[in-house]
C-alpha angles and dihedrals in degrees: 000000000000125000091271114119115220113225123220122233093264091048092050090050092049089049092051093045090051090049091052092051091047093051090048090053090048092055093044090052096042101038108021105037092252094305112139103246098130122061140166110270113245111246093008118163123338094117091272094145093240095086127169140141114323092229133041125210102045107114117212095014134086104205123207112186124202127184101189140127094218102051120183106189095190093054092046092049091049091050093050091044092054089049092048092050091052088053090044088230120166095201123116116258113239120183117202118194132186130180120221099258096036123108115242095247089057094057115124124243120207128188140151116275093240091055092044090051090050091052093044089052091057090052093045092050091048092052093043099248088122120040127185115216116224114229093253088053096057109101120239119222092268094056098038093097091067088069094058121087113253093323 
């Protein structure tokens, strides 16, 4: 046996619960100026049949937190997607995984490309990288030349 200590079921649950509290605090500090808006969901995970997102208070995302050395992002995404469907929740599934010796800011985030693209679109629109033309701003054929450079 190597120097790795095997954790019991209760120890694993405590480790996962502590990780959920730590990530909730991270979001509260980074996004909400330390105000307690994000919290660990009661009865989250643990195969209790109730299911649901691991954290409350994060609009638009359905967080699934994993504190494991052997992370399988597809399996974790599929688990959270099944839970999300049972809850009829429209939010984007986000899986956050951290290994034992890893610092929290180095945790890995996994999500489906279509959900990532939707979130990126929101950020790009906010920062002006994508602009939507209103109908009265769309040039008609007579005015189109004004949009060409020195033509």
